[in-house]
Residue, then its C-alpha position, 0 to 999 in steps of 0.5 A: m474264880s470260884i473255889h469250893p471250900a470243901a475241895t480246897c480243904t481236901v487239897v490242903l489236907a492232902g498236902i499235909l498228909l504228903a508232908s508227914a508221909r515223907t517221914f515213914a514212907e518206904d517208897r517215895q516216887i515222882r511219876p511224870f506221865v502222858g496219856a489221853t482223856f476219853a469218854g467225856a461228858t459235860t453240861f458245859v456248852d461244847p460248840e464242837l461236840v468233842a468233849g467225848d473224844a480222845h485228848l492228849t493229857f500230861g502231868a505228874s504225881a508225887a506218891f509216898l507208899g508204905e507196905v500197903l497204904g500210901v498218899e499222892i498228889d496228882v496234877a494233870d492238864a488236858p489242852g484242847f479239850f473242847e477244840g475240834d476241826k470247826h475252829l469255834v473254840v480257839l483255846s481250851r483246857v481242863t486241869t485237875i489237881s487231886g489228893n488221893v489215898i493209894v491201896a497197893a498190893p503188899h510190897h514184900r510180895t511184889e518186889y520183883s513183879l508188877r505191883p497193882y494198886v487202886v487209888g481215889g480222892f478229891g480235888l479241883m477241876r479247872v475248866r477253861t474255854t475261849t470261843s471265836f466270838d467270846v460268847f460261850d467263854v468259860a473259866r470255872t473251878i469246880p470240886a471233883f473226885d477221881v478213882g481208878g487203878g493201875a500197876l507199876g514195876f521197876l526196871t532198876n532199883r530207881v527207875g520203873v514204869s506204871w500204867e493207870l486208868r482213872r475216872f474224874q468227875s465233878v461233884g456238887s451243885n455249883t451252878a454256872a453263869a446263865g448260858l454256859s451250861f445246861g443245868e448244874e455244872h458237870l464234867s466227867f471223863w476217863r484218863a489212861t496214862m503211862a508214867v516213868v516212876l522215879r524213886y528218890 
């Protein structure tokens, strides 16, 4: 498995930020979510031509928010990302982990209403496919960034919901093994999710 050093450092740094943010954050949240990826584009061999279709995704994030600024670790998995009706791909998934910065509307102004925010950061994208004849099997880890926005609101003091839209895109010039991608490795997609927000 090839891991880009800069992306690894970004994830480690995000972990350090999260650890330190716990000491000053006004709002500490866990957000398990479910949603879909869509409008994907890739240079990886896509035998069933389904990377652009909608695919189920699920995951969770841990966020620490202050009055305006916050940090977050986001982990998500999209099983079956390259699988379609032709059964040329028997197993596939795209997994992402990213460390992000959040800029939210001031907490004191949105305490009893939806709180919009924007989010962005860097991390890693793990791409895996197993084909019927083991010809175009892929197992690659590539650096990526994500950017998006959403809104959250609380139903009680401890439980709320959020809706979010993000774009994930690989970065860098990592070159795949011959025959597995058309040029430099690239994968991008949008992700729409709904989450339960748990304060603690």
